[in-house]
C-alpha positions in Angstrom: 105.8 102.6 126.2 107.7 100.7 123.7 105.7 99.9 120.9 106.0 96.6 118.4 104.5 96.5 114.8 103.5 93.2 113.5 102.7 92.8 109.9 102.5 90.1 107.4 100.8 89.4 104.0 97.3 87.3 103.5 97.3 83.9 105.3 100.9 84.6 107.0 99.6 83.9 110.2 100.2 87.5 111.9 97.3 87.1 114.0 98.2 83.6 115.2 101.5 85.1 116.5 99.8 88.1 118.2 97.6 85.5 119.6 100.7 83.8 121.4 101.7 87.3 122.5 98.6 87.7 123.9 98.8 84.7 125.8 102.2 86.1 127.6 100.3 88.5 128.4 101.6 91.1 125.9 98.4 93.8 125.0 97.5 94.0 121.3 95.9 96.3 119.1 94.0 95.1 116.2 94.3 98.0 114.1 91.8 96.5 111.6 88.8 96.2 114.1 89.7 99.3 115.7 89.8 101.1 112.6 86.1 99.9 111.5 84.9 100.8 115.5 86.3 104.0 115.1 84.6 104.9 111.5 81.3 104.1 113.6 81.9 105.6 116.8 84.2 108.6 116.4 82.0 111.2 115.6 84.7 113.7 114.0 85.9 111.0 111.6 82.2 110.3 110.8 81.7 113.7 109.8 85.1 113.7 107.7 84.0 110.8 105.9 80.7 112.1 105.3 82.3 115.4 103.6 84.6 113.3 102.1 82.3 110.8 100.4 78.7 112.1 101.2 75.9 110.8 103.2 75.4 107.5 101.7 78.8 106.1 103.2 76.4 105.4 106.5 73.5 103.9 107.0 70.8 102.8 109.8 73.2 100.1 110.9 76.6 102.3 111.0 79.0 102.6 108.1 78.0 101.4 104.8 80.8 99.5 103.9 79.4 97.9 100.5 79.2 101.5 99.2 82.8 102.8 100.5 84.3 99.3 99.2 82.5 100.5 95.7 84.1 104.4 96.0 87.6 103.2 96.5 88.1 99.7 94.8 90.3 100.2 91.8 90.0 104.1 92.2 93.7 104.8 93.7 92.9 108.5 94.6 89.6 107.8 96.4 91.6 105.1 98.4 94.4 107.4 99.3 91.7 110.0 100.4 90.2 107.8 102.9 93.3 106.2 104.5 94.4 110.1 104.8 91.1 110.6 107.0 91.3 107.2 108.8 94.8 106.1 109.7 95.8 109.2 111.7 92.5 108.6 113.4 93.6 105.0 114.2 97.5 105.7 115.3 96.1 108.4 117.5 93.7 106.1 119.3 96.6 103.6 119.5 98.9 105.8 121.0 96.0 106.6 123.6 95.5 103.0 124.1 98.8 102.2 124.3 99.4 104.6 127.4 96.8 102.9 129.4 98.5 99.4 128.8 100.9 98.0 131.4 104.0 95.3 131.1 106.8 95.9 129.1 105.6 96.5 125.4 102.6 96.4 123.3 101.7 95.5 119.7 100.3 97.1 117.0 98.8 94.2 114.8 98.5 95.9 111.1 98.4 93.9 107.3 99.5 97.7 106.1 102.2 98.4 108.6 104.5 99.6 106.0 102.2 100.5 103.2 100.7 103.0 105.4 103.9 104.2 107.0 102.4 102.8 110.3 105.9 101.5 111.1 106.8 105.4 111.8 104.7 105.4 115.0 106.2 102.1 116.3 110.0 101.2 117.8 110.5 97.9 116.0 108.9 95.9 113.2 108.2 92.6 113.0 107.2 90.5 109.5 105.3 87.2 109.8 106.3 84.8 106.8 105.2 81.7 105.3 105.7 79.9 101.8 103.2 81.5 99.2 101.3 78.2 98.6 100.9 77.4 102.1 99.3 81.2 102.2 96.9 80.9 99.6 95.4 77.4 101.1 94.9 79.0 104.5 93.6 81.9 103.0 90.7 80.2 101.4 90.1 78.1 104.3 89.8 81.0 106.5 87.8 83.2 104.0 86.1 80.2 101.7 87.4 82.4 98.9 88.5 81.1 95.3 92.4 80.9 94.9 92.3 83.6 92.0 90.7 86.0 94.4 93.4 85.4 97.1 96.1 85.9 94.5 94.7 88.9 93.3 94.9 90.4 97.1 98.0 89.2 97.4 99.1 91.1 94.4 97.7 94.2 95.7 100.1 94.3 98.9 104.0 94.8 99.1 106.2 91.8 98.9 107.4 89.6 101.7 111.3 90.4 100.4 109.8 94.2 101.2 108.5 93.2 104.3 111.8 91.3 105.4 114.0 94.5 104.3 112.0 96.6 106.3 111.4 94.8 109.4 113.7 94.4 112.4 112.7 90.4 112.6 110.9 87.9 111.1 108.8 85.2 111.8 108.5 81.8 109.7 105.4 80.5 110.3 104.9 76.7 109.2 103.8 74.9 112.1 102.3 75.9 115.0 105.0 74.0 117.3 107.9 75.8 116.0 106.0 79.0 115.6 105.0 78.9 119.5 109.2 78.4 120.2 109.8 81.4 118.0 107.5 83.4 119.1 108.4 82.6 123.0 111.9 83.8 121.6 110.9 87.1 120.2 108.8 87.7 123.2 111.9 87.4 125.5 114.0 89.3 123.0 111.3 92.2 122.9 111.1 92.3 126.8 114.5 92.4 127.2 114.6 95.8 124.3 111.8 97.1 126.4 113.3 96.8 129.4 116.6 98.2 128.5 114.9 101.2 126.7 113.2 102.2 130.2 116.6 101.9 132.2 
């Protein structure tokens, strides 16, 4: 199965791009939501997290996200340890999931595709871009967050320039009508490449 990684910074609209592709019948793997699910449901992953971060990492409701966030926030070593446990489990799950899908290609949606080296597990990468001010406005509306909070989160991500340099394709998301047309063109191109790979 041909695998496409789609990424973008906060407020870029990568989820919107993936939603449009899903309308075209493309199977989309949301790595963020799947990671949260795996951290609650995968027993091996749970054991490894408890072993590394202590029994407090889980509570009655499941993963203790507040505790875990406090452990890794501002602590590069702890964050690196968390990622080293979670990312391989997510990618193994993605590979299994991809084998079960139909169609020309599948999509891996990930905000940290390049930061976590997940791009090595896909055939091609797509970066979703938007002007910085527009991204900030979208994220503030979506998350109900303050401007300073959004900017701080953006500063923790790689730059748009790096995303463009590392991605094979780029989609610019400013207005929905143009976006839909651009995504349709991208879909046709990816379908063609995926078909060519199979032949």
